[in-house]
N, C-alpha and C positions, 0 to 999 in steps of 0.2 A: 600562437598555437594553444588555445585554451584546452582543447581535448587532451593533448599530451600532458599538460601540467596537471590536470585533474586526475588522469590515470596514474601518474606517478605518485600523487598524494595517496591514492587508494592502495596501491600495491606496496608503497613504502610502509604504510601502517601494517599491512599483512606480513611483510618481511620482518619488521620489528617484533610483531606478535609471535611469529614462528620461532624467533630467537629466544624469547623470554618465557614462552608457555611451557608447561610441564610436558614430559615426553609423551603422555597419553593423548595429547592433542594432535600429534603428528599424523599425517594421512597414511593409513596402513592397509586399507581395504576398500574395495569397490563393490557396487551393487547396481544392477540395471533393472528398470521397469519399462513399461511401454513408453513412458514419456519423460523419464528422468534417469540420469546416470550419476550415482552418488559416490563421492570419495569421503571417507570418514576414518576416525582412528581405529575402528574395529569393524569386522564383518557384521557383527550383531547390530552395532549402531547404524551402519550403512543401510542394512535391511530395514531397520525401524524407520529411518528417515525416508527411505524410498517408498515404502508401503504407505506411510502416513501422507507423503506428498501426493501420491495417487488418490488416496481416499479424500483428502482435502480438495483436490482438483475436481473430483467427481461431485462431492456433496456440496461444496460451496458454489460451484457453477449452477447447480440446480436451485440453490437458495437465491442467488443473485439474478440469474438470467432465465431460469425456468427449464433448463435442459443441460445435459452434460456437454463438455467440449469434445469435439472430434479429436482423434489422435493427431498429435503434431507430426509433421514429416520428419523432423529431427528431434531427438530428445534434448531436454534442458539439463546441462551439467550442474550439479550441486556440489559445492565444496563446503564441508562442515568442519569447523574448529570447535571442539567440545571440551570444556573444563568447568568444574563446579563454580569457580569464582570469576569466570569470564563474562564480561558484560554482554547482555543480549543485544543482537543487532543483525542486520542483513543487508544485502545489496542484490537487486535483481536488475540486470541490464537486458535490453532488447532494442531492436532497431525498427522504426517505422519508416517506410519508404513507399510512396505512391500507393497508399492504401493497403500495404502488406506489413506484416510483422514477422520478425525472424531473429536468428542469432541470440537465442535465450542463453543467459548465464546467471547463475544464482550462487551467492556466497552467504553462508549463515554462520553465526557464532553464538556461544552462550553455554549455559548448563544444558544437559540433556533435557531436563524438564521444560525449560523455557524455549528451547528450540522446537520441541514437539508441540507445545501448547500455545505458543505466541508467535515466534519468529517465522516458523514454517507456514502457518495459515495466512499470516500477513503477506509474505512474499508470494505465495501461490495465488492469493487474491489479485495481486498486481498482474499476474500473467492472465488471469481470467478477464480482467478489464481490458488489457491490451488486445487479447484475442477478440473480444466483443466489439470494442469501439474503433480499433484500428487507428487510433490517434491519441496524442497525449491528453489526459484529463486536466482540469484545473487542479493545481497542487493541493488545495484544501480538500477537494472532493475525493481525490485519489487516496492521499495518505489518511484522511479522516475515516473513510469507509474501511480501508484495510485495517485500521486500528480497532474497529468495532469487533473484529473476529479474534482478537487476542484474549489471553487469559484475564479474568477479572482483576487480578493483582496488577497487571500492566495497565489496564484501563483505569483503575483507581489512581495509579501513579500519574497518568496523564491528566486526570481531573484535578489532582492536587496541584500539579504544575500550572494548570489553567487558572486556578484561583490565585496563585502566586503572581502570575503574569498580569492578570486583570488588576490586582491590587497595586502593582508597581508600575502601572502605566505602559505595559508592553503588549497590551491587546492590539489587535488589528481591526480597523473599521471594516465592516462588511463590503462596502463599495470597493475599497482597496483590495480586500482579500479575493473577491470575485473576479477582479481584473488581473490578478497575478497569473502570469504564465511561467514564471521562473521562481525559484526559491528565494526568499529575502535573505539579507545578511543575518538577521536575527531569526533563525529558522525554527527554533524550538517552540515559540508561541504558535506558529503555523500548525505544527503537529497537534498540539493540545487543543487549540481552538477549532481546527478542522475536524478532529475527532468528536468534539462536543457538538458541533453543528450537525455533522453526519448522524450522530446518535439521535439528536432532536428530531431530525427529519424522518429517519428510519422508524423511530418509535411511533410516528404519526401516519405512516403509510406503508411501512414494510420495505424490504430490500428491493423488490422488483420495481416498485414505484420510484424509488430513489434512482435506479438505473434509467428509467424512462425520463425522469426529470433531467438527469445529467445528459442523456443522449439528445434530448430536444434542445437543451441549452447549447450543446456543442454544435448542433446542426444549424441553429438559427442565430447564435451569438446574442440572443435576446433572453438573458437570464430572468429579468422581471416577468416576462410573459410565461416562461416555463415554470417559474415559481408560482405564479397565479394559477396556471392550469392544473398543476399537480398538488398544490398545498393550499390554495385559496388565499394566499398572501400576495398582495399586489405590488409590493415595493421592497427592495432589498433593505432599505433603512428600517422599514417596519419589521422585517424579519429580525434584524439586529435587536430591536427593542423588545420583541416578545421572547427572543432567545435569552437576552440578558435577564429578563424578569424570571424566566424559567431557571436559570442558573442561580439567581438569588434565592429562589424558593427551594433549592436543594435538588433540582432536576427530577421532579416527580413524574411518574408515569402518567400519560394522558388518559383522561376518562374516555369511555367508549363513545361518548357523544362527539368527541373531537374527530376521531377516525371516521365516524359516520358522516360528518359534515364535509369531509374532503371530497372534491369532485371525483367522480368515477371515470376511469380511463380503461382503454382496451389492454389486453395482455400484450406482452412484448411479442412483436410480430417478426422481428429480425432474426435471421438465421446466423448463428455464430460459426465462423469457419475456424479450422485449426491453423497452425502455422503454415505459411505458404511454401510450396516446394521451391527449392533454390533454382534460380535461373539467371540469365544475363542481367536483368534489371535488379534483381534482389542483391546481387553482389556489388552494386554501385550505389550505396546509400548516400543521401545528401548530407553535407557537412553539418547542417543545423540539427538534423536528427541525431547524429553521432554525439554532438556536443551536449544535447539534452540528456542522452543516456549517461554520459560521463558525469554530468553535474548531479544526477540523481544518485550515483554511487557515492559521491563525496558527502552528500547529506547523511547517508546512512553511517558513514564513518563518524560524523559528528555525534549522531545519536548514540552509537556504541561507546564512544569515548566518554560521553556524559554518564551513561549507565555504569560504565566501569568505575568512574570516580565516585558515584553514589555507593556502589558496592564496597569500594575500599574504605569509605568513611564509616559504613555500617559494620 
């Protein structure tokens, strides 16, 4: 029963955290918006988080897919643990089943500053991708893109970790990374490398092109073809080579001539739906979808744990 085991790991950490955290992290107030219901240590914090979540949901959807998301049929609960020294992290779970997505749940933690400028936009971007694609994304493409909307301090930390991983032989070959449907045992290099590659591609074509690239790759399972169509790179191995060279040169911004040389594509034509209304089919999700959701939660626990250790060392 993998699902139960992973859920216990996640909530056990939460129980321990609730026991040792200062009193001001306890949930004391709630706030509701059109698409979110927030529990936070104070009414003021709950309102800040709820209003920011709505703003991110609107603005980031336009940036990524070209239009706002319609209102979800049920709001997403957000539980926020807030403390100045608490490591930044989050977990957003949802269920895919027969082309629908539902049962949103979001848990976020960290300082007020990092929750508002990094954790919240990261987690909200996951919900935008889920609403748009209606299926799981490749792990690198999902986490990498969501990290690009975090605060520059967090993005710089991911870049430092990337250099460390590449120097110590913990990098992931691109053919292996593109084939990953689950998180690897050594998950942190996936976050850093996924962020770096997503940044590289987005800087060369923008966020909407990135969405088109991922969407066509998901539809065809032919990632080299999608890569060629949207970025003019005809092989995943070649992408790894040019990306590594870019990293060695300090990740410079591309010249205008590079963007001009990328093949032109049509705007995103797909209509993005909101969360589906609950019905008989919605209430019977397949086991593999549930397991995937639980696994994603456990990854965020690992990230938060590492962030907390780094904070304690500093």
